[in-house]
N, C-alpha and C positions, 0 to 999 in steps of 0.2 A: 475452447473459450478461453476471452481473456481475461476474465475479471470469477473468480471461486468468493461466496462468501461461506463464513462459518455460524452455524446456530451456536453456537455453546461461544461463542467470540466474544466476550463484552462488551466490545470498541462496538457504538450505532453503526449503522449498515452502514451510513455515510462515508463515517471512513472506513469502513473497510474498502468501497467501491477503490477513495481516496487512494491509500496503501495503495492498494493491488496497482494500481493503471500506476504510477507514483514509478514499483518493484519495477513494473513491464519495459517505462521508458528505460531506466538505471541497469538494468540490461540489456538494456537492444530489442528487447521482444519491440516495443514500439518505438520505430522511428522519428524521426522531427520531422513535421511537416504531415505523418501520416494521421490519417482522423481516427475520429473516435466512433466507436458505435452510435447511432442515432438515440437521442434520450428515450424513447420511448420502446426505440428495439433491445437494447440490454438492459430497460424492466420489464419487456413478457420474459426474456432471456431469464431474469434473476427473479422474478416473478414476489418482486418489488413494484410499490408503486412510482409512478413515474417524476413525483418531488421526489423524490429519495435522489434519485441519479440525477436531477435536474441541481439539488444543491450537493451534489458528489462534484460535477464537474465544474460550476463557478469555484467551487473551495479550492477545485486544481486551477484555472482560471486565475482567479488572488494570487495561490500562493506562485505562478510562475510556470505550470507545467506543459499549461496547453494556451491558449489564446481561439478565441469567437470569432467565424466568422458570420453574421445573424443571414441565415434564410440558407445556408449551406449546410454549416458542420460546428465541429470541436476537434481542432489539428492540434495535435504536440510538440511544442513551442520550438522554433532556432535551437533554443539555448536553453532550452533548462539548466535546472540547477548544478555546477560542474557534479562530476562522478564521484568527486572524494566526501564534500561537502553533503551530496547523496544519501551516500552509502554511513556517513556518520551519521546521517537519519534514521535510516532505514532500519543502522544495529542498534540506536535508542530504542526504535517502537519496538524492536526484537526484543530488547531485555526488560523494556517495561512491562509487557506481559508476556517474559518469561515470567520475572520476579509474583508478580498479580496472581500468574498458574502457582506459580510455587510457594509463597502465603495459603491462600485457599487448601492447596495439601500443609501445611504447616511447616515449611523448609525453608532455612535460612537463604538467606544474601548467599551467604559463604562453601550453603553445602551446593548449592545453582554452580558455584564457581568452579568448585570441585571435580564438580560431574561436567562440568565442560575441557576441563583442564585432562580430562579425565579421558575423555572422547576424542578432544581432536586427535588431527594426526596430526603431527610432526611435533607434537605439543612435548617437552620431559615431560615425567609422569613421575 
């Protein structure tokens, strides 16, 4: 499946869909010109309201990740954001999620940074 949702995630469902599709584009799972699943099909697969998927697709279109051909479907844009810019955006989103989760568990940013340095391959310890 292209998109997976996490019920424990604090992000709204539409944002999870947007982030997952952008991740698929960034890592090359979805390529330029490739079509996304139809709104109703993806909504049925994810067991969410079709309006939620439609909102995610509109957000992706507004952000320049996809374009819509009325009556045909939604497709990955020919030149979505550059990989470097997109990777930076993904890294920031992951860091924000990690901070939120860490704070929920009483951890400080410095605790999380230390843990990342400890487990990151090839990093000085």
